[in-house]
mmCIF file of the N, C-alpha and C atoms, coordinates in Angstrom:
data_MODEL
# 
_entry.id   MODEL 
# 
loop_
_atom_site.group_PDB 
_atom_site.id 
_atom_site.type_symbol 
_atom_site.label_atom_id 
_atom_site.label_alt_id 
_atom_site.label_comp_id 
_atom_site.label_asym_id 
_atom_site.label_entity_id 
_atom_site.label_seq_id 
_atom_site.pdbx_PDB_ins_code 
_atom_site.Cartn_x 
_atom_site.Cartn_y 
_atom_site.Cartn_z 
_atom_site.occupancy 
_atom_site.B_iso_or_equiv 
_atom_site.pdbx_formal_charge 
_atom_site.auth_seq_id 
_atom_site.auth_comp_id 
_atom_site.auth_asym_id 
_atom_site.auth_atom_id 
_atom_site.pdbx_PDB_model_num 
ATOM 1   N N  . UNK A 1 1  ? 121.091 130.234 126.707 1.00 0.00 ? 1  UNK A N  1 
ATOM 2   C CA . UNK A 1 1  ? 121.884 129.249 125.821 1.00 0.00 ? 1  UNK A CA 1 
ATOM 3   C C  . UNK A 1 1  ? 121.663 127.882 126.488 1.00 0.00 ? 1  UNK A C  1 
ATOM 4   N N  . UNK A 1 2  ? 121.197 126.923 125.696 1.00 0.00 ? 2  UNK A N  1 
ATOM 5   C CA . UNK A 1 2  ? 120.937 125.559 126.275 1.00 0.00 ? 2  UNK A CA 1 
ATOM 6   C C  . UNK A 1 2  ? 122.451 124.790 126.504 1.00 0.00 ? 2  UNK A C  1 
ATOM 7   N N  . UNK A 1 3  ? 122.381 124.019 127.561 1.00 0.00 ? 3  UNK A N  1 
ATOM 8   C CA . UNK A 1 3  ? 123.658 123.612 127.953 1.00 0.00 ? 3  UNK A CA 1 
ATOM 9   C C  . UNK A 1 3  ? 123.583 122.193 127.195 1.00 0.00 ? 3  UNK A C  1 
ATOM 10  N N  . UNK A 1 4  ? 124.835 121.688 127.381 1.00 0.00 ? 4  UNK A N  1 
ATOM 11  C CA . UNK A 1 4  ? 125.178 120.345 126.670 1.00 0.00 ? 4  UNK A CA 1 
ATOM 12  C C  . UNK A 1 4  ? 124.091 119.237 126.680 1.00 0.00 ? 4  UNK A C  1 
ATOM 13  N N  . UNK A 1 5  ? 123.760 118.993 127.765 1.00 0.00 ? 5  UNK A N  1 
ATOM 14  C CA . UNK A 1 5  ? 122.848 117.820 128.324 1.00 0.00 ? 5  UNK A CA 1 
ATOM 15  C C  . UNK A 1 5  ? 121.567 118.123 127.556 1.00 0.00 ? 5  UNK A C  1 
ATOM 16  N N  . UNK A 1 6  ? 120.985 119.357 127.540 1.00 0.00 ? 6  UNK A N  1 
ATOM 17  C CA . UNK A 1 6  ? 119.696 119.715 126.772 1.00 0.00 ? 6  UNK A CA 1 
ATOM 18  C C  . UNK A 1 6  ? 119.892 119.433 125.295 1.00 0.00 ? 6  UNK A C  1 
ATOM 19  N N  . UNK A 1 7  ? 120.787 119.976 124.773 1.00 0.00 ? 7  UNK A N  1 
ATOM 20  C CA . UNK A 1 7  ? 121.011 119.730 123.478 1.00 0.00 ? 7  UNK A CA 1 
ATOM 21  C C  . UNK A 1 7  ? 121.251 118.299 122.965 1.00 0.00 ? 7  UNK A C  1 
ATOM 22  N N  . UNK A 1 8  ? 121.931 117.498 123.681 1.00 0.00 ? 8  UNK A N  1 
ATOM 23  C CA . UNK A 1 8  ? 122.194 116.009 123.533 1.00 0.00 ? 8  UNK A CA 1 
ATOM 24  C C  . UNK A 1 8  ? 120.732 115.247 123.577 1.00 0.00 ? 8  UNK A C  1 
ATOM 25  N N  . UNK A 1 9  ? 119.844 115.643 124.618 1.00 0.00 ? 9  UNK A N  1 
ATOM 26  C CA . UNK A 1 9  ? 118.576 115.029 124.741 1.00 0.00 ? 9  UNK A CA 1 
ATOM 27  C C  . UNK A 1 9  ? 117.750 115.387 123.559 1.00 0.00 ? 9  UNK A C  1 
ATOM 28  N N  . UNK A 1 10 ? 117.709 116.579 123.015 1.00 0.00 ? 10 UNK A N  1 
ATOM 29  C CA . UNK A 1 10 ? 117.014 116.882 121.738 1.00 0.00 ? 10 UNK A CA 1 
ATOM 30  C C  . UNK A 1 10 ? 117.533 116.007 120.506 1.00 0.00 ? 10 UNK A C  1 
ATOM 31  N N  . UNK A 1 11 ? 119.056 116.101 120.554 1.00 0.00 ? 11 UNK A N  1 
ATOM 32  C CA . UNK A 1 11 ? 119.511 115.300 119.370 1.00 0.00 ? 11 UNK A CA 1 
ATOM 33  C C  . UNK A 1 11 ? 119.046 113.839 119.364 1.00 0.00 ? 11 UNK A C  1 
ATOM 34  N N  . UNK A 1 12 ? 119.072 113.165 120.694 1.00 0.00 ? 12 UNK A N  1 
ATOM 35  C CA . UNK A 1 12 ? 118.602 111.892 120.661 1.00 0.00 ? 12 UNK A CA 1 
ATOM 36  C C  . UNK A 1 12 ? 117.203 111.674 120.437 1.00 0.00 ? 12 UNK A C  1 
ATOM 37  N N  . UNK A 1 13 ? 116.426 112.513 120.878 1.00 0.00 ? 13 UNK A N  1 
ATOM 38  C CA . UNK A 1 13 ? 114.833 112.308 120.545 1.00 0.00 ? 13 UNK A CA 1 
ATOM 39  C C  . UNK A 1 13 ? 114.684 112.563 119.170 1.00 0.00 ? 13 UNK A C  1 
ATOM 40  N N  . UNK A 1 14 ? 115.388 113.440 118.468 1.00 0.00 ? 14 UNK A N  1 
ATOM 41  C CA . UNK A 1 14 ? 115.397 113.527 116.910 1.00 0.00 ? 14 UNK A CA 1 
ATOM 42  C C  . UNK A 1 14 ? 115.679 112.387 116.227 1.00 0.00 ? 14 UNK A C  1 
ATOM 43  N N  . UNK A 1 15 ? 116.890 111.744 116.691 1.00 0.00 ? 15 UNK A N  1 
ATOM 44  C CA . UNK A 1 15 ? 117.545 110.665 115.996 1.00 0.00 ? 15 UNK A CA 1 
ATOM 45  C C  . UNK A 1 15 ? 116.488 109.241 116.195 1.00 0.00 ? 15 UNK A C  1 
ATOM 46  N N  . UNK A 1 16 ? 115.990 109.152 117.461 1.00 0.00 ? 16 UNK A N  1 
ATOM 47  C CA . UNK A 1 16 ? 115.029 108.040 117.622 1.00 0.00 ? 16 UNK A CA 1 
ATOM 48  C C  . UNK A 1 16 ? 113.726 108.187 116.804 1.00 0.00 ? 16 UNK A C  1 
ATOM 49  N N  . UNK A 1 17 ? 113.225 109.433 116.754 1.00 0.00 ? 17 UNK A N  1 
ATOM 50  C CA . UNK A 1 17 ? 111.938 109.681 116.029 1.00 0.00 ? 17 UNK A CA 1 
ATOM 51  C C  . UNK A 1 17 ? 112.051 109.583 114.404 1.00 0.00 ? 17 UNK A C  1 
ATOM 52  N N  . UNK A 1 18 ? 113.116 110.055 113.937 1.00 0.00 ? 18 UNK A N  1 
ATOM 53  C CA . UNK A 1 18 ? 113.156 110.326 112.734 1.00 0.00 ? 18 UNK A CA 1 
ATOM 54  C C  . UNK A 1 18 ? 114.217 109.613 111.735 1.00 0.00 ? 18 UNK A C  1 
ATOM 55  N N  . UNK A 1 19 ? 115.177 108.978 112.469 1.00 0.00 ? 19 UNK A N  1 
ATOM 56  C CA . UNK A 1 19 ? 116.287 108.208 111.859 1.00 0.00 ? 19 UNK A CA 1 
ATOM 57  C C  . UNK A 1 19 ? 116.333 106.745 111.983 1.00 0.00 ? 19 UNK A C  1 
ATOM 58  N N  . UNK A 1 20 ? 116.065 106.434 113.324 1.00 0.00 ? 20 UNK A N  1 
ATOM 59  C CA . UNK A 1 20 ? 116.292 105.016 113.791 1.00 0.00 ? 20 UNK A CA 1 
ATOM 60  C C  . UNK A 1 20 ? 115.009 104.163 113.588 1.00 0.00 ? 20 UNK A C  1 
ATOM 61  N N  . UNK A 1 21 ? 113.872 104.926 113.774 1.00 0.00 ? 21 UNK A N  1 
ATOM 62  C CA . UNK A 1 21 ? 112.529 103.982 114.001 1.00 0.00 ? 21 UNK A CA 1 
ATOM 63  C C  . UNK A 1 21 ? 111.984 103.641 112.604 1.00 0.00 ? 21 UNK A C  1 
ATOM 64  N N  . UNK A 1 22 ? 110.799 103.264 112.856 1.00 0.00 ? 22 UNK A N  1 
ATOM 65  C CA . UNK A 1 22 ? 110.094 102.664 111.807 1.00 0.00 ? 22 UNK A CA 1 
ATOM 66  C C  . UNK A 1 22 ? 109.381 103.966 111.080 1.00 0.00 ? 22 UNK A C  1 
ATOM 67  N N  . UNK A 1 23 ? 109.417 103.711 109.732 1.00 0.00 ? 23 UNK A N  1 
ATOM 68  C CA . UNK A 1 23 ? 108.744 104.728 108.744 1.00 0.00 ? 23 UNK A CA 1 
ATOM 69  C C  . UNK A 1 23 ? 107.616 104.390 108.150 1.00 0.00 ? 23 UNK A C  1 
ATOM 70  N N  . UNK A 1 24 ? 106.537 105.125 107.633 1.00 0.00 ? 24 UNK A N  1 
ATOM 71  C CA . UNK A 1 24 ? 105.347 104.968 106.929 1.00 0.00 ? 24 UNK A CA 1 
ATOM 72  C C  . UNK A 1 24 ? 105.809 105.329 105.672 1.00 0.00 ? 24 UNK A C  1 
ATOM 73  N N  . UNK A 1 25 ? 105.665 104.327 104.613 1.00 0.00 ? 25 UNK A N  1 
ATOM 74  C CA . UNK A 1 25 ? 105.956 104.968 103.115 1.00 0.00 ? 25 UNK A CA 1 
ATOM 75  C C  . UNK A 1 25 ? 104.825 104.445 102.542 1.00 0.00 ? 25 UNK A C  1 
ATOM 76  N N  . UNK A 1 26 ? 104.519 105.005 101.164 1.00 0.00 ? 26 UNK A N  1 
ATOM 77  C CA . UNK A 1 26 ? 103.444 104.392 100.405 1.00 0.00 ? 26 UNK A CA 1 
ATOM 78  C C  . UNK A 1 26 ? 103.605 103.003 100.117 1.00 0.00 ? 26 UNK A C  1 
ATOM 79  N N  . UNK A 1 27 ? 102.512 102.331 100.111 1.00 0.00 ? 27 UNK A N  1 
ATOM 80  C CA . UNK A 1 27 ? 102.590 100.923 99.743  1.00 0.00 ? 27 UNK A CA 1 
ATOM 81  C C  . UNK A 1 27 ? 102.969 100.655 98.356  1.00 0.00 ? 27 UNK A C  1 
ATOM 82  N N  . UNK A 1 28 ? 103.843 99.843  98.004  1.00 0.00 ? 28 UNK A N  1 
ATOM 83  C CA . UNK A 1 28 ? 104.415 99.611  96.748  1.00 0.00 ? 28 UNK A CA 1 
ATOM 84  C C  . UNK A 1 28 ? 103.359 98.653  95.843  1.00 0.00 ? 28 UNK A C  1 
ATOM 85  N N  . UNK A 1 29 ? 102.653 97.889  96.657  1.00 0.00 ? 29 UNK A N  1 
ATOM 86  C CA . UNK A 1 29 ? 101.517 97.004  95.946  1.00 0.00 ? 29 UNK A CA 1 
ATOM 87  C C  . UNK A 1 29 ? 100.485 97.695  95.342  1.00 0.00 ? 29 UNK A C  1 
ATOM 88  N N  . UNK A 1 30 ? 99.922  98.723  96.181  1.00 0.00 ? 30 UNK A N  1 
ATOM 89  C CA . UNK A 1 30 ? 98.682  99.404  95.660  1.00 0.00 ? 30 UNK A CA 1 
ATOM 90  C C  . UNK A 1 30 ? 98.899  100.953 95.416  1.00 0.00 ? 30 UNK A C  1 
ATOM 91  N N  . UNK A 1 31 ? 100.307 101.289 95.391  1.00 0.00 ? 31 UNK A N  1 
ATOM 92  C CA . UNK A 1 31 ? 100.645 102.703 95.029  1.00 0.00 ? 31 UNK A CA 1 
ATOM 93  C C  . UNK A 1 31 ? 99.984  103.650 95.969  1.00 0.00 ? 31 UNK A C  1 
ATOM 94  N N  . UNK A 1 32 ? 99.758  103.097 97.235  1.00 0.00 ? 32 UNK A N  1 
ATOM 95  C CA . UNK A 1 32 ? 99.157  104.196 98.345  1.00 0.00 ? 32 UNK A CA 1 
ATOM 96  C C  . UNK A 1 32 ? 97.746  104.365 98.298  1.00 0.00 ? 32 UNK A C  1 
ATOM 97  N N  . UNK A 1 33 ? 96.967  103.594 97.409  1.00 0.00 ? 33 UNK A N  1 
ATOM 98  C CA . UNK A 1 33 ? 95.729  103.936 97.369  1.00 0.00 ? 33 UNK A CA 1 
ATOM 99  C C  . UNK A 1 33 ? 94.875  102.993 98.260  1.00 0.00 ? 33 UNK A C  1 
ATOM 100 N N  . UNK A 1 34 ? 95.317  101.788 98.580  1.00 0.00 ? 34 UNK A N  1 
ATOM 101 C CA . UNK A 1 34 ? 94.703  100.931 99.764  1.00 0.00 ? 34 UNK A CA 1 
ATOM 102 C C  . UNK A 1 34 ? 93.917  99.882  99.092  1.00 0.00 ? 34 UNK A C  1 
ATOM 103 N N  . UNK A 1 35 ? 93.767  100.058 97.656  1.00 0.00 ? 35 UNK A N  1 
ATOM 104 C CA . UNK A 1 35 ? 92.997  99.178  96.800  1.00 0.00 ? 35 UNK A CA 1 
ATOM 105 C C  . UNK A 1 35 ? 93.944  98.556  95.888  1.00 0.00 ? 35 UNK A C  1 
ATOM 106 N N  . UNK A 1 36 ? 93.653  97.443  95.178  1.00 0.00 ? 36 UNK A N  1 
ATOM 107 C CA . UNK A 1 36 ? 94.497  97.011  94.115  1.00 0.00 ? 36 UNK A CA 1 
ATOM 108 C C  . UNK A 1 36 ? 94.185  97.756  92.848  1.00 0.00 ? 36 UNK A C  1 
ATOM 109 N N  . UNK A 1 37 ? 93.014  97.997  92.558  1.00 0.00 ? 37 UNK A N  1 
ATOM 110 C CA . UNK A 1 37 ? 92.570  98.821  91.367  1.00 0.00 ? 37 UNK A CA 1 
ATOM 111 C C  . UNK A 1 37 ? 91.546  99.812  91.736  1.00 0.00 ? 37 UNK A C  1 
ATOM 112 N N  . UNK A 1 38 ? 91.079  100.390 90.597  1.00 0.00 ? 38 UNK A N  1 
ATOM 113 C CA . UNK A 1 38 ? 89.910  101.445 90.821  1.00 0.00 ? 38 UNK A CA 1 
ATOM 114 C C  . UNK A 1 38 ? 88.568  100.852 90.581  1.00 0.00 ? 38 UNK A C  1 
ATOM 115 N N  . UNK A 1 39 ? 88.195  99.588  90.396  1.00 0.00 ? 39 UNK A N  1 
ATOM 116 C CA . UNK A 1 39 ? 87.000  98.984  90.110  1.00 0.00 ? 39 UNK A CA 1 
ATOM 117 C C  . UNK A 1 39 ? 86.319  98.483  91.405  1.00 0.00 ? 39 UNK A C  1 
ATOM 118 N N  . UNK A 1 40 ? 86.839  98.846  92.692  1.00 0.00 ? 40 UNK A N  1 
ATOM 119 C CA . UNK A 1 40 ? 85.894  98.344  93.693  1.00 0.00 ? 40 UNK A CA 1 
ATOM 120 C C  . UNK A 1 40 ? 86.754  97.030  94.309  1.00 0.00 ? 40 UNK A C  1 
ATOM 121 N N  . UNK A 1 41 ? 87.818  96.834  94.062  1.00 0.00 ? 41 UNK A N  1 
ATOM 122 C CA . UNK A 1 41 ? 88.592  95.440  94.530  1.00 0.00 ? 41 UNK A CA 1 
ATOM 123 C C  . UNK A 1 41 ? 88.766  95.523  95.845  1.00 0.00 ? 41 UNK A C  1 
ATOM 124 N N  . UNK A 1 42 ? 88.986  94.420  96.422  1.00 0.00 ? 42 UNK A N  1 
ATOM 125 C CA . UNK A 1 42 ? 89.266  94.337  98.075  1.00 0.00 ? 42 UNK A CA 1 
ATOM 126 C C  . UNK A 1 42 ? 90.331  95.247  98.469  1.00 0.00 ? 42 UNK A C  1 
ATOM 127 N N  . UNK A 1 43 ? 90.326  95.292  99.780  1.00 0.00 ? 43 UNK A N  1 
ATOM 128 C CA . UNK A 1 43 ? 91.746  95.997  100.370 1.00 0.00 ? 43 UNK A CA 1 
ATOM 129 C C  . UNK A 1 43 ? 92.987  95.255  100.039 1.00 0.00 ? 43 UNK A C  1 
ATOM 130 N N  . UNK A 1 44 ? 93.996  96.253  99.774  1.00 0.00 ? 44 UNK A N  1 
ATOM 131 C CA . UNK A 1 44 ? 95.369  95.773  99.448  1.00 0.00 ? 44 UNK A CA 1 
ATOM 132 C C  . UNK A 1 44 ? 95.775  94.728  100.735 1.00 0.00 ? 44 UNK A C  1 
ATOM 133 N N  . UNK A 1 45 ? 96.196  93.463  100.299 1.00 0.00 ? 45 UNK A N  1 
ATOM 134 C CA . UNK A 1 45 ? 96.803  92.812  101.516 1.00 0.00 ? 45 UNK A CA 1 
ATOM 135 C C  . UNK A 1 45 ? 98.031  92.874  102.058 1.00 0.00 ? 45 UNK A C  1 
ATOM 136 N N  . UNK A 1 46 ? 98.986  93.780  101.340 1.00 0.00 ? 46 UNK A N  1 
ATOM 137 C CA . UNK A 1 46 ? 100.038 94.250  101.874 1.00 0.00 ? 46 UNK A CA 1 
ATOM 138 C C  . UNK A 1 46 ? 100.277 95.142  102.981 1.00 0.00 ? 46 UNK A C  1 
ATOM 139 N N  . UNK A 1 47 ? 99.190  96.063  102.773 1.00 0.00 ? 47 UNK A N  1 
ATOM 140 C CA . UNK A 1 47 ? 99.128  97.281  103.807 1.00 0.00 ? 47 UNK A CA 1 
ATOM 141 C C  . UNK A 1 47 ? 97.791  97.126  104.659 1.00 0.00 ? 47 UNK A C  1 
ATOM 142 N N  . UNK A 1 48 ? 96.985  96.233  104.369 1.00 0.00 ? 48 UNK A N  1 
ATOM 143 C CA . UNK A 1 48 ? 95.609  96.107  105.070 1.00 0.00 ? 48 UNK A CA 1 
ATOM 144 C C  . UNK A 1 48 ? 94.776  97.298  104.633 1.00 0.00 ? 48 UNK A C  1 
ATOM 145 N N  . UNK A 1 49 ? 95.050  97.839  103.400 1.00 0.00 ? 49 UNK A N  1 
ATOM 146 C CA . UNK A 1 49 ? 94.128  98.910  102.968 1.00 0.00 ? 49 UNK A CA 1 
ATOM 147 C C  . UNK A 1 49 ? 94.405  100.226 103.532 1.00 0.00 ? 49 UNK A C  1 
ATOM 148 N N  . UNK A 1 50 ? 95.399  100.456 104.237 1.00 0.00 ? 50 UNK A N  1 
ATOM 149 C CA . UNK A 1 50 ? 95.857  101.815 104.695 1.00 0.00 ? 50 UNK A CA 1 
ATOM 150 C C  . UNK A 1 50 ? 96.559  102.660 103.596 1.00 0.00 ? 50 UNK A C  1 
ATOM 151 N N  . UNK A 1 51 ? 97.107  101.932 102.785 1.00 0.00 ? 51 UNK A N  1 
ATOM 152 C CA . UNK A 1 51 ? 98.000  102.856 101.858 1.00 0.00 ? 51 UNK A CA 1 
ATOM 153 C C  . UNK A 1 51 ? 99.341  103.009 102.248 1.00 0.00 ? 51 UNK A C  1 
ATOM 154 N N  . UNK A 1 52 ? 99.708  102.713 103.464 1.00 0.00 ? 52 UNK A N  1 
ATOM 155 C CA . UNK A 1 52 ? 101.157 102.988 104.041 1.00 0.00 ? 52 UNK A CA 1 
ATOM 156 C C  . UNK A 1 52 ? 101.677 101.386 104.444 1.00 0.00 ? 52 UNK A C  1 
ATOM 157 N N  . UNK A 1 53 ? 103.034 101.290 104.452 1.00 0.00 ? 53 UNK A N  1 
ATOM 158 C CA . UNK A 1 53 ? 103.556 100.081 104.847 1.00 0.00 ? 53 UNK A CA 1 
ATOM 159 C C  . UNK A 1 53 ? 104.653 100.522 105.744 1.00 0.00 ? 53 UNK A C  1 
ATOM 160 N N  . UNK A 1 54 ? 104.873 99.848  106.764 1.00 0.00 ? 54 UNK A N  1 
ATOM 161 C CA . UNK A 1 54 ? 106.121 100.308 107.659 1.00 0.00 ? 54 UNK A CA 1 
ATOM 162 C C  . UNK A 1 54 ? 107.281 99.641  107.285 1.00 0.00 ? 54 UNK A C  1 
ATOM 163 N N  . UNK A 1 55 ? 108.202 100.518 107.364 1.00 0.00 ? 55 UNK A N  1 
ATOM 164 C CA . UNK A 1 55 ? 109.777 100.101 106.799 1.00 0.00 ? 55 UNK A CA 1 
ATOM 165 C C  . UNK A 1 55 ? 110.517 100.646 107.898 1.00 0.00 ? 55 UNK A C  1 
ATOM 166 N N  . UNK A 1 56 ? 111.826 99.769  108.095 1.00 0.00 ? 56 UNK A N  1 
ATOM 167 C CA . UNK A 1 56 ? 112.673 100.415 108.955 1.00 0.00 ? 56 UNK A CA 1 
ATOM 168 C C  . UNK A 1 56 ? 113.372 101.509 108.762 1.00 0.00 ? 56 UNK A C  1 
ATOM 169 N N  . UNK A 1 57 ? 113.967 102.428 109.531 1.00 0.00 ? 57 UNK A N  1 
ATOM 170 C CA . UNK A 1 57 ? 114.797 103.341 109.027 1.00 0.00 ? 57 UNK A CA 1 
ATOM 171 C C  . UNK A 1 57 ? 116.030 102.960 108.395 1.00 0.00 ? 57 UNK A C  1 
ATOM 172 N N  . UNK A 1 58 ? 116.621 103.981 107.799 1.00 0.00 ? 58 UNK A N  1 
ATOM 173 C CA . UNK A 1 58 ? 117.905 103.722 107.068 1.00 0.00 ? 58 UNK A CA 1 
ATOM 174 C C  . UNK A 1 58 ? 119.056 103.223 107.840 1.00 0.00 ? 58 UNK A C  1 
ATOM 175 N N  . UNK A 1 59 ? 119.073 103.823 109.032 1.00 0.00 ? 59 UNK A N  1 
ATOM 176 C CA . UNK A 1 59 ? 120.280 103.387 110.017 1.00 0.00 ? 59 UNK A CA 1 
ATOM 177 C C  . UNK A 1 59 ? 119.997 102.066 110.486 1.00 0.00 ? 59 UNK A C  1 
ATOM 178 N N  . UNK A 1 60 ? 118.745 101.472 110.669 1.00 0.00 ? 60 UNK A N  1 
ATOM 179 C CA . UNK A 1 60 ? 118.628 100.403 111.213 1.00 0.00 ? 60 UNK A CA 1 
ATOM 180 C C  . UNK A 1 60 ? 118.606 99.194  110.056 1.00 0.00 ? 60 UNK A C  1 
ATOM 181 N N  . UNK A 1 61 ? 118.678 99.667  108.850 1.00 0.00 ? 61 UNK A N  1 
ATOM 182 C CA . UNK A 1 61 ? 118.830 98.668  107.859 1.00 0.00 ? 61 UNK A CA 1 
ATOM 183 C C  . UNK A 1 61 ? 120.189 98.369  107.475 1.00 0.00 ? 61 UNK A C  1 
ATOM 184 N N  . UNK A 1 62 ? 121.271 98.895  107.920 1.00 0.00 ? 62 UNK A N  1 
ATOM 185 C CA . UNK A 1 62 ? 122.575 98.712  107.760 1.00 0.00 ? 62 UNK A CA 1 
ATOM 186 C C  . UNK A 1 62 ? 123.131 97.476  108.541 1.00 0.00 ? 62 UNK A C  1 
ATOM 187 N N  . UNK A 1 63 ? 124.102 96.653  107.946 1.00 0.00 ? 63 UNK A N  1 
ATOM 188 C CA . UNK A 1 63 ? 124.304 95.318  108.657 1.00 0.00 ? 63 UNK A CA 1 
ATOM 189 C C  . UNK A 1 63 ? 125.199 95.662  109.885 1.00 0.00 ? 63 UNK A C  1 
ATOM 190 N N  . UNK A 1 64 ? 125.357 94.805  110.805 1.00 0.00 ? 64 UNK A N  1 
ATOM 191 C CA . UNK A 1 64 ? 126.006 95.161  112.069 1.00 0.00 ? 64 UNK A CA 1 
ATOM 192 C C  . UNK A 1 64 ? 127.416 94.823  111.594 1.00 0.00 ? 64 UNK A C  1 
ATOM 193 N N  . UNK A 1 65 ? 128.373 95.485  112.206 1.00 0.00 ? 65 UNK A N  1 
ATOM 194 C CA . UNK A 1 65 ? 129.748 95.456  111.895 1.00 0.00 ? 65 UNK A CA 1 
ATOM 195 C C  . UNK A 1 65 ? 130.323 94.723  112.992 1.00 0.00 ? 65 UNK A C  1 
# 
C-alpha cells in the first residue's frame, strides 16, 4: 500500500498535467484540418497549419478570488 506522500505526488502530477496546464483543442478557425478550405488554400493562420490550438486548462481560466 502506498503511503500518503506517494499518493499526493501522483495526484499533484495528474493535476498539473491534465487539469491546470495548457490543452490542445481542435482549431475553431479551420475545424482541425490545418487549411481554411479543401481547395489547397494556405495554412490556417490561427493554428499555423497544425490543426490544434493551445488553450488554458479549465482551472486556470477561473478568475482569481
